[in-house]
C-alpha positions, 0 to 999 in steps of 0.5 A: 499499499502506498502511502496515500492510500495509506492516509486514507486508511488512517483517516478512515478509521475511527480513534486512529493518529495521522502524520500533519507535518514531514519530518523537520519541522517543531516537536509536538509540546506534548513530547517536548513538555514530557521530555521525550524528543521523538524526530520532529513529527506532530500526530493527530488525532481523528475522532469517528464521525459520528462521536456518540457511538464510541470505539468498541469498550466493555462497558461499565462494570455491573456491580455498580448499576441496576436496573432501575439505576443506583441503591438510595443511600437507604437501600445500600445502607440495607445492603451493606446490613444484609451482607454483613450478615451473610457474614455469619451466617456458617457452619462446620467452619466455611461460608466461602460459599455466601462469599459471592453474594456477601460482595455482591451487596458490598459492592453494590453498596459502595457503589452507592458509596457507603464507606463501611462498605467500601472496607468491607471489599477491601477485606474481600480483595485481601483475603481477610473474609474468606479466611475468617469464614474458612477459621484460618489464618489470612495468607501473604496476599498478592501485589494486585489484592494488597493493592486493591485492598489498600484503594477500599482501605484508603477510600473508605478511611477518607470518607470517615469509615472507624473500619477503613481507618482501622484496617488500613492501619493493620495492612500498614503494619502486618502487612508493609511493615510501616509502624508510624501510617499505622499508627495515624491511621489507628489514631483516628479511627480511636478517636473516633470512638473504636475501641479497638483501634484504641487497644492496637493504636495503644499496644503499637505504641508500648511495643515502640517503646519497648523497642519490641517491635512487630508482632510474632510471624508478621512483617518486621518492622523497615528502623530506618537502621543499616543493616550488616552486609556481612556477605561470604562469597560463595567459591572462597567463603571469603567476607566481603568488606563492601556491599556489592550491587545486589545487596545495595538493592536489597537494602535501599529495595526491599528493607532487606528483605531479599525473600520480597524483593525476589515476591515481587519481581517474579509477582510483576514477570509473571505477571507480564507475561501472561499471568498464572494462566497465560505462557508464565503459567507452561513453564516448569519451576525451573524455567521460571526459576532461570528466568527470574534469576536473569532478571534479577540481575536487572535490579528494578526499583519497586516503583520501576518494577511493574514497567521494567517486567513489562520492557523484559518482556516485549524484548523477548517476545511471546511464545518465546519463554521456553525456548529463552528459559532453555538458552539460559539453561544451557550456555548464558553466553548465547542468550541476550542479557538483562541489560539488552532487554531493558533498554529503557530501564537502563539508559534511565537509571545511567540517566540516574533519571530513576522516579521513586514515587508513586500516587493515588490519582482520583480523576472525575469523569464519564465513563465514555471521556476516560474511555475514549482517553485510554483508546486514543491514548493506545491508537496513539502508540499502536500508530506510532510503533507501526510507523516509528518516528526517528529519536532517541526518546522513541522505545521510553515513550511508546513504552510509558504510554503503555504502562499509563494504559495499563494502569487507567484499565486497571483503575475502570474496574475499580471505579465509583459513582463520583459524589458529584453525581451527574452521570460522572464517576472516580476513576483511582489510577496509581502514577508516577508523576512522570506517568501523570505530566506524560497525560498532561502533557497530551491532554493541556496539547490536543485541547488546544489542537485550533486544528482540531475540530471544535468536539474533538478539543472539548474531549480534551477539554474535559479530560484537561481539566480533569487531569489537572484537577484530579487530587493525590494522595502517597501510594505507599 
């Protein structure tokens, strides 16, 4: 297909991107603001001719909507109480058969703004409710489960639920080893009259004053002190006087807990490779261990870990994991190095541009605008990948867009109706400030694109206003 035909096909497709200005002209403002030089090509989105037909995406979550509309406040309270009664209706040590109905009722109540129901959804996400219904101790949640539980607890506590504040404090203490944050949320619940929170607050204060630290079997507290790093080389059993790069990574990013580091790397790597039911699940334990060991030499930070895992997997390619593990096992010299598979991460490391913070942003939009925003960003990334402009920052920029899109998809599943009403929803997305700046740069430029249709500008203006007014809170 010649260039004219390609441009004609692109123009006919909904939500695609076309190259309007030839190479050598000014770099688009969004790219400049994001610090990403891409070779001076200006890309412009096109909407479908009929804006009433959005891109084909799944409908809003059914769990928050009833045929006759959202629950009233009284109905939400009734649904919450019904769910709590079901939590008590179990026998023979297992009431998990009621768990789907319990979760459904709590979601309906939470969708209508019931803060206590949101706290119970956190318990379900963290696995504590299932364990209690079975009469068992809860297992360690995955990173995704912990993220979802954190979202619900934080939302609940911010809306004034003492349960949300208590559960959030417990999560900070027992899962994250952060006594300072735990005390803050215990106190919030205790000051509102929650006696269990008062007991936990007093007990934690006492343990800290005596230097006793964490409860038995729980995550050790990060006391900020430098841990001993004496280690012996495996061959000569000689002490190493200085920290190795690997030890420094474990110390700085994982509070000296090597098991936590490998568990987090395993989760994100498996998720990037299709999860336990995708390609990753086809590998043997030995094959998984070989790839995990290879990947861990990249020593990603907590915040960058998902992006590094995604970049690593993309470089290996779908369907190639087993063959790659075989090459690593036979002779690592025949396989690409981890650094070759994650060039964006390595470049950021060399230039000292590694972020260390994530924030939870609350973006208030209606579902159509939110879906359009994600769809158009996906179209931009796809078009640039197929017809890449020149520029050394292009791989980094594409990776940023893909990671933002992944988080927008997760935020869609966490949406709740906005307090302001007007068919608007609150989308909770966890992004680095750098990712948020990329989003804002795009919305700022496209909302002011005088060459675009008025409805296109109006759409991006709504997105731009929502992004710039989105409140944020630190995500641990």
